[in-house]
N, CA, C and O atoms as CSV, one atom per row, in Angstrom:
chain,resi,resn,atom,element,x,y,z
A,1,MET,N,N,149.754,93.464,-106.025
A,1,MET,CA,C,149.574,94.771,-106.287
A,1,MET,C,C,150.080,95.733,-105.050
A,1,MET,O,O,149.870,95.425,-103.877
A,2,ASN,N,N,150.707,96.821,-105.407
A,2,ASN,CA,C,151.327,97.684,-104.378
A,2,ASN,C,C,150.613,99.027,-104.495
A,2,ASN,O,O,150.067,99.333,-105.555
A,3,TYR,N,N,150.602,99.851,-103.418
A,3,TYR,CA,C,150.110,101.106,-103.327
A,3,TYR,C,C,150.964,102.341,-103.013
A,3,TYR,O,O,150.559,103.332,-102.407
A,4,TYR,N,N,152.243,102.147,-103.522
A,4,TYR,CA,C,153.248,103.078,-103.299
A,4,TYR,C,C,152.951,104.270,-104.312
A,4,TYR,O,O,152.444,104.111,-105.422
A,5,CYS,N,N,153.355,105.523,-103.746
A,5,CYS,CA,C,153.278,106.770,-104.415
A,5,CYS,C,C,154.461,106.821,-105.424
A,5,CYS,O,O,155.595,106.714,-104.956
A,6,ALA,N,N,154.311,106.967,-106.693
A,6,ALA,CA,C,155.296,107.055,-107.630
A,6,ALA,C,C,155.223,108.019,-108.741
A,6,ALA,O,O,154.124,108.445,-109.094
A,7,VAL,N,N,156.346,108.408,-109.337
A,7,VAL,CA,C,156.120,109.262,-110.456
A,7,VAL,C,C,156.613,108.301,-111.615
A,7,VAL,O,O,157.691,107.713,-111.537
A,8,ASN,N,N,155.753,108.180,-112.697
A,8,ASN,CA,C,156.001,107.247,-113.747
A,8,ASN,C,C,156.706,108.055,-114.791
A,8,ASN,O,O,156.278,109.155,-115.140
A,9,VAL,N,N,157.886,107.461,-115.337
A,9,VAL,CA,C,158.684,108.225,-116.253
A,9,VAL,C,C,159.134,107.026,-117.283
A,9,VAL,O,O,159.097,105.841,-116.952
A,10,VAL,N,N,159.560,107.479,-118.560
A,10,VAL,CA,C,160.247,106.602,-119.354
A,10,VAL,C,C,161.558,107.031,-119.683
A,10,VAL,O,O,161.747,108.128,-120.208
A,11,ILE,N,N,162.500,106.222,-119.405
A,11,ILE,CA,C,163.929,106.576,-119.790
A,11,ILE,C,C,164.559,105.473,-120.747
A,11,ILE,O,O,164.599,104.281,-120.442
A,12,ALA,N,N,164.998,105.946,-121.820
A,12,ALA,CA,C,165.590,105.028,-122.841
A,12,ALA,C,C,164.549,103.879,-123.120
A,12,ALA,O,O,164.897,102.704,-122.997
A,13,GLN,N,N,163.339,104.204,-123.477
A,13,GLN,CA,C,162.270,103.361,-123.761
A,13,GLN,C,C,161.846,102.358,-122.578
A,13,GLN,O,O,161.122,101.374,-122.731
A,14,THR,N,N,162.368,102.741,-121.492
A,14,THR,CA,C,162.055,101.834,-120.268
A,14,THR,C,C,161.154,102.456,-119.303
A,14,THR,O,O,161.406,103.568,-118.838
A,15,HIS,N,N,160.111,101.788,-118.980
A,15,HIS,CA,C,159.119,102.477,-117.964
A,15,HIS,C,C,159.679,102.313,-116.736
A,15,HIS,O,O,160.091,101.192,-116.438
A,16,CYS,N,N,159.795,103.393,-115.812
A,16,CYS,CA,C,160.247,103.385,-114.414
A,16,CYS,C,C,159.328,104.092,-113.604
A,16,CYS,O,O,158.684,105.040,-114.055
A,17,ASN,N,N,159.214,103.655,-112.330
A,17,ASN,CA,C,158.452,104.213,-111.268
A,17,ASN,C,C,159.456,104.708,-110.180
A,17,ASN,O,O,160.094,103.956,-109.444
A,18,LEU,N,N,159.517,106.174,-110.173
A,18,LEU,CA,C,160.230,106.814,-109.063
A,18,LEU,C,C,159.399,106.729,-107.867
A,18,LEU,O,O,158.314,107.308,-107.808
A,19,LEU,N,N,159.907,105.970,-106.834
A,19,LEU,CA,C,159.030,105.805,-105.609
A,19,LEU,C,C,159.660,106.852,-104.474
A,19,LEU,O,O,160.842,107.152,-104.304
A,20,ALA,N,N,158.721,107.215,-103.903
A,20,ALA,CA,C,158.879,108.157,-102.575
A,20,ALA,C,C,159.690,107.557,-101.591
A,20,ALA,O,O,160.304,108.274,-100.801
A,21,GLN,N,N,159.779,106.154,-101.534
A,21,GLN,CA,C,160.617,105.520,-100.624
A,21,GLN,C,C,161.860,105.451,-100.966
A,21,GLN,O,O,162.506,104.539,-100.452
A,22,LYS,N,N,162.460,106.245,-101.785
A,22,LYS,CA,C,163.927,106.340,-102.205
A,22,LYS,C,C,164.307,105.153,-103.060
A,22,LYS,O,O,165.409,104.636,-102.876
A,23,ALA,N,N,163.474,104.672,-103.992
A,23,ALA,CA,C,163.706,103.488,-104.751
A,23,ALA,C,C,163.189,103.780,-106.149
A,23,ALA,O,O,162.424,104.719,-106.367
A,24,LEU,N,N,163.633,102.938,-107.107
A,24,LEU,CA,C,163.339,102.932,-108.426
A,24,LEU,C,C,162.703,101.456,-108.792
A,24,LEU,O,O,163.346,100.433,-108.560
A,25,TRP,N,N,161.432,101.426,-109.365
A,25,TRP,CA,C,160.920,100.107,-109.671
A,25,TRP,C,C,160.856,100.051,-111.214
A,25,TRP,O,O,160.308,100.947,-111.857
A,26,LEU,N,N,161.422,98.990,-111.782
A,26,LEU,CA,C,161.278,98.804,-113.207
A,26,LEU,C,C,160.330,97.656,-113.394
A,26,LEU,O,O,160.728,96.506,-113.207
A,27,PRO,N,N,159.094,97.912,-113.755
A,27,PRO,CA,C,157.984,96.923,-113.787
A,27,PRO,C,C,158.159,95.973,-114.833
A,27,PRO,O,O,157.780,94.815,-114.653
A,28,GLU,N,N,158.776,96.381,-116.086
A,28,GLU,CA,C,158.774,95.363,-117.139
A,28,GLU,C,C,159.712,94.200,-116.902
A,28,GLU,O,O,159.499,93.104,-117.422
A,29,ILE,N,N,160.774,94.442,-116.099
A,29,ILE,CA,C,161.656,93.434,-115.694
A,29,ILE,C,C,161.634,92.983,-114.170
A,29,ILE,O,O,162.322,92.051,-113.752
A,30,GLU,N,N,160.850,93.672,-113.452
A,30,GLU,CA,C,160.596,93.389,-111.994
A,30,GLU,C,C,161.902,93.707,-111.215
A,30,GLU,O,O,162.184,92.956,-110.282
A,31,TRP,N,N,162.623,94.616,-111.470
A,31,TRP,CA,C,163.821,95.011,-110.693
A,31,TRP,C,C,163.499,96.265,-109.777
A,31,TRP,O,O,162.821,97.218,-110.161
A,32,LEU,N,N,164.030,96.155,-108.604
A,32,LEU,CA,C,163.998,97.159,-107.614
A,32,LEU,C,C,165.299,97.732,-107.402
A,32,LEU,O,O,166.187,96.952,-107.056
A,33,LEU,N,N,165.603,99.054,-107.555
A,33,LEU,CA,C,166.835,99.703,-107.362
A,33,LEU,C,C,166.820,100.582,-106.188
A,33,LEU,O,O,165.957,101.451,-106.066
A,34,ILE,N,N,167.806,100.373,-105.263
A,34,ILE,CA,C,167.817,101.210,-104.105
A,34,ILE,C,C,169.288,101.776,-103.951
A,34,ILE,O,O,170.243,101.038,-104.193
A,35,SER,N,N,169.442,102.896,-103.608
A,35,SER,CA,C,170.662,103.538,-103.532
A,35,SER,C,C,171.125,103.971,-102.115
A,35,SER,O,O,170.299,104.401,-101.310
A,36,ASP,N,N,172.417,103.861,-101.811
A,36,ASP,CA,C,173.011,104.390,-100.635
A,36,ASP,C,C,172.194,104.114,-99.334
A,36,ASP,O,O,171.609,105.005,-98.719
A,37,LEU,N,N,172.208,102.852,-98.987
A,37,LEU,CA,C,171.589,102.487,-97.623
A,37,LEU,C,C,172.423,102.864,-96.489
A,37,LEU,O,O,171.856,103.136,-95.431
A,38,HIS,N,N,173.607,102.914,-96.561
A,38,HIS,CA,C,174.625,103.405,-95.583
A,38,HIS,C,C,174.376,102.789,-94.291
A,38,HIS,O,O,174.156,103.498,-93.309
A,39,LEU,N,N,174.399,101.294,-94.205
A,39,LEU,CA,C,174.334,100.656,-93.003
A,39,LEU,C,C,175.405,100.822,-92.059
A,39,LEU,O,O,176.559,100.702,-92.472
A,40,GLY,N,N,175.159,101.112,-90.710
A,40,GLY,CA,C,176.081,101.431,-89.837
A,40,GLY,C,C,176.303,102.966,-89.683
A,40,GLY,O,O,177.080,103.370,-88.818
A,41,LYS,N,N,175.675,103.786,-90.457
A,41,LYS,CA,C,175.887,105.152,-90.412
A,41,LYS,C,C,175.469,105.681,-88.953
A,41,LYS,O,O,176.143,106.562,-88.419
A,42,VAL,N,N,174.441,105.175,-88.372
A,42,VAL,CA,C,173.978,105.639,-86.976
A,42,VAL,C,C,174.948,105.510,-85.930
A,42,VAL,O,O,175.182,106.375,-85.087
A,43,ALA,N,N,175.585,104.226,-86.035
A,43,ALA,CA,C,176.665,104.138,-85.003
A,43,ALA,C,C,177.882,104.939,-85.231
A,43,ALA,O,O,178.547,105.367,-84.287
A,44,HIS,N,N,178.177,105.146,-86.433
A,44,HIS,CA,C,179.310,105.976,-86.926
A,44,HIS,C,C,179.191,107.355,-86.283
A,44,HIS,O,O,180.121,107.909,-85.696
A,45,PHE,N,N,177.857,107.906,-86.458
A,45,PHE,CA,C,177.789,109.413,-85.964
A,45,PHE,C,C,177.655,109.468,-84.473
A,45,PHE,O,O,178.110,110.400,-83.810
A,46,ARG,N,N,177.006,108.425,-83.956
A,46,ARG,CA,C,176.862,108.469,-82.456
A,46,ARG,C,C,178.138,108.439,-81.724
A,46,ARG,O,O,178.335,109.110,-80.710
A,47,LYS,N,N,179.045,107.606,-82.284
A,47,LYS,CA,C,180.360,107.382,-81.754
A,47,LYS,C,C,181.190,108.827,-81.722
A,47,LYS,O,O,181.980,109.089,-80.815
A,48,ARG,N,N,180.939,109.632,-82.707
A,48,ARG,CA,C,181.407,110.841,-82.844
A,48,ARG,C,C,180.673,112.025,-82.230
A,48,ARG,O,O,180.962,113.191,-82.499
A,49,GLY,N,N,179.638,111.635,-81.328
A,49,GLY,CA,C,178.794,112.431,-80.620
A,49,GLY,C,C,177.679,113.373,-81.379
A,49,GLY,O,O,177.127,114.359,-80.892
A,50,ILE,N,N,177.503,112.870,-82.581
A,50,ILE,CA,C,176.469,113.457,-83.437
A,50,ILE,C,C,175.054,112.829,-83.022
A,50,ILE,O,O,174.889,111.609,-83.021
A,51,ALA,N,N,174.136,113.648,-82.703
A,51,ALA,CA,C,172.799,113.189,-82.364
A,51,ALA,C,C,172.127,112.682,-83.658
A,51,ALA,O,O,172.076,113.363,-84.682
A,52,ILE,N,N,171.595,111.391,-83.534
A,52,ILE,CA,C,170.779,110.762,-84.678
A,52,ILE,C,C,169.374,110.319,-84.015
A,52,ILE,O,O,169.359,109.923,-82.850
A,53,PRO,N,N,168.407,110.383,-84.648
A,53,PRO,CA,C,167.009,110.080,-84.234
A,53,PRO,C,C,167.130,108.629,-83.751
A,53,PRO,O,O,167.875,107.868,-84.367
A,54,PRO,N,N,166.446,108.206,-82.691
A,54,PRO,CA,C,166.549,106.827,-82.382
A,54,PRO,C,C,165.743,106.100,-83.416
A,54,PRO,O,O,164.773,106.623,-83.964
A,55,HIS,N,N,166.203,104.756,-83.702
A,55,HIS,CA,C,165.659,103.991,-84.599
A,55,HIS,C,C,165.882,104.220,-86.087
A,55,HIS,O,O,165.268,103.588,-86.947
A,56,SER,N,N,166.711,105.073,-86.325
A,56,SER,CA,C,166.823,105.556,-87.750
A,56,SER,C,C,167.244,104.333,-88.703
A,56,SER,O,O,166.711,104.181,-89.802
A,57,GLU,N,N,168.220,103.486,-88.214
A,57,GLU,CA,C,168.658,102.524,-88.992
A,57,GLU,C,C,167.484,101.400,-89.128
A,57,GLU,O,O,167.168,100.936,-90.223
A,58,GLU,N,N,166.914,101.038,-87.985
A,58,GLU,CA,C,165.746,100.134,-88.088
A,58,GLU,C,C,164.657,100.705,-89.242
A,58,GLU,O,O,164.103,99.934,-90.026
A,59,GLN,N,N,164.458,101.961,-89.240
A,59,GLN,CA,C,163.493,102.534,-90.139
A,59,GLN,C,C,163.911,102.185,-91.659
A,59,GLN,O,O,163.157,101.704,-92.504
A,60,ASN,N,N,165.168,102.502,-91.819
A,60,ASN,CA,C,165.749,102.151,-93.190
A,60,ASN,C,C,165.592,100.672,-93.549
A,60,ASN,O,O,165.141,100.394,-94.660
A,61,LEU,N,N,165.930,99.701,-92.693
A,61,LEU,CA,C,165.717,98.408,-93.080
A,61,LEU,C,C,164.373,98.024,-93.094
A,61,LEU,O,O,164.086,97.063,-93.808
A,62,LEU,N,N,163.346,98.667,-92.347
A,62,LEU,CA,C,161.968,98.412,-92.456
A,62,LEU,C,C,161.392,98.800,-93.704
A,62,LEU,O,O,160.511,98.151,-94.269
A,63,ARG,N,N,161.956,99.998,-94.189
A,63,ARG,CA,C,161.574,100.420,-95.544
A,63,ARG,C,C,161.970,99.558,-96.643
A,63,ARG,O,O,161.272,99.413,-97.647
A,64,LEU,N,N,163.150,98.954,-96.448
A,64,LEU,CA,C,163.659,98.049,-97.474
A,64,LEU,C,C,162.749,96.722,-97.505
A,64,LEU,O,O,162.318,96.230,-98.548
A,65,LEU,N,N,162.516,96.208,-96.205
A,65,LEU,CA,C,161.756,95.100,-96.079
A,65,LEU,C,C,160.299,95.255,-96.722
A,65,LEU,O,O,159.775,94.370,-97.399
A,66,ASN,N,N,159.757,96.389,-96.452
A,66,ASN,CA,C,158.341,96.719,-97.038
A,66,ASN,C,C,158.385,96.845,-98.549
A,66,ASN,O,O,157.456,96.387,-99.215
A,67,LEU,N,N,159.313,97.383,-99.062
A,67,LEU,CA,C,159.458,97.401,-100.425
A,67,LEU,C,C,159.589,95.919,-101.162
A,67,LEU,O,O,158.954,95.580,-102.161
A,68,LEU,N,N,160.575,95.099,-100.428
A,68,LEU,CA,C,160.627,93.728,-100.934
A,68,LEU,C,C,159.392,93.004,-100.862
A,68,LEU,O,O,159.001,92.297,-101.791
A,69,VAL,N,N,158.701,93.175,-99.676
A,69,VAL,CA,C,157.418,92.446,-99.554
A,69,VAL,C,C,156.268,92.786,-100.569
A,69,VAL,O,O,155.542,91.954,-101.112
A,70,SER,N,N,156.220,94.222,-100.742
A,70,SER,CA,C,155.216,94.803,-101.614
A,70,SER,C,C,155.532,94.311,-103.183
A,70,SER,O,O,154.716,93.694,-103.868
A,71,PHE,N,N,156.772,94.673,-103.587
A,71,PHE,CA,C,156.996,94.519,-105.030
A,71,PHE,C,C,157.528,93.079,-105.460
A,71,PHE,O,O,157.507,92.714,-106.636
A,72,ARG,N,N,157.992,92.315,-104.451
A,72,ARG,CA,C,158.550,90.877,-104.735
A,72,ARG,C,C,159.354,90.922,-106.020
A,72,ARG,O,O,158.976,90.308,-107.018
A,73,PRO,N,N,160.467,91.652,-105.998
A,73,PRO,CA,C,161.260,91.814,-107.280
A,73,PRO,C,C,162.071,90.610,-107.617
A,73,PRO,O,O,162.536,89.868,-106.752
A,74,ALA,N,N,162.228,90.437,-108.899
A,74,ALA,CA,C,162.976,89.333,-109.510
A,74,ALA,C,C,164.485,89.566,-109.155
A,74,ALA,O,O,165.259,88.629,-108.959
A,75,ARG,N,N,164.816,90.783,-109.093
A,75,ARG,CA,C,166.161,91.268,-108.700
A,75,ARG,C,C,166.205,92.545,-107.813
A,75,ARG,O,O,165.493,93.510,-108.090
A,76,LEU,N,N,166.944,92.544,-106.875
A,76,LEU,CA,C,167.262,93.654,-105.936
A,76,LEU,C,C,168.658,94.175,-106.484
A,76,LEU,O,O,169.630,93.423,-106.554
A,77,VAL,N,N,168.701,95.607,-106.896
A,77,VAL,CA,C,169.960,96.104,-107.184
A,77,VAL,C,C,170.279,97.184,-106.113
A,77,VAL,O,O,169.454,98.075,-105.910
A,78,LEU,N,N,171.408,97.138,-105.442
A,78,LEU,CA,C,171.819,98.073,-104.379
A,78,LEU,C,C,172.901,98.886,-105.151
A,78,LEU,O,O,173.841,98.344,-105.732
A,79,LEU,N,N,172.703,100.156,-105.111
A,79,LEU,CA,C,173.564,101.139,-105.798
A,79,LEU,C,C,174.321,101.951,-104.781
A,79,LEU,O,O,173.799,102.080,-103.674
A,80,GLY,N,N,175.424,102.484,-105.005
A,80,GLY,CA,C,176.171,103.460,-104.193
A,80,GLY,C,C,176.632,102.809,-102.910
A,80,GLY,O,O,177.049,101.652,-102.960
A,81,ASP,N,N,176.590,103.446,-101.794
A,81,ASP,CA,C,177.290,102.945,-100.597
A,81,ASP,C,C,176.311,102.100,-99.848
A,81,ASP,O,O,175.245,102.598,-99.485
A,82,LEU,N,N,176.601,100.874,-99.597
A,82,LEU,CA,C,175.857,99.927,-98.886
A,82,LEU,C,C,176.180,100.152,-97.331
A,82,LEU,O,O,175.271,100.263,-96.508
A,83,PHE,N,N,177.373,100.204,-97.028
A,83,PHE,CA,C,177.772,100.386,-95.727
A,83,PHE,C,C,178.440,101.763,-95.374
A,83,PHE,O,O,179.208,102.282,-96.184
A,84,HIS,N,N,178.184,102.294,-94.303
A,84,HIS,CA,C,178.988,103.654,-94.120
A,84,HIS,C,C,180.169,103.327,-93.325
A,84,HIS,O,O,180.171,102.526,-92.390
A,85,SER,N,N,181.292,104.070,-93.798
A,85,SER,CA,C,182.643,103.800,-93.189
A,85,SER,C,C,183.204,105.068,-92.666
A,85,SER,O,O,184.308,105.077,-92.123
């Protein structure tokens, strides 16, 4: 059982949980969908002199890890940009 804050909606007869952690949980098939992780974004911006809060990338990865541990999805679906270029 997890204790994440979610908005429960039904889309095309499919129950979905819109999570505050920037993810979508499909409980009926145990899929976790995450969009636009942009790994490498911090290094890219810092190289160009743009200030980024320390540990930003680590926080994104920790958020992903916490979601995986909490939900234990049958499938993880990564949408959008995985790496920042």
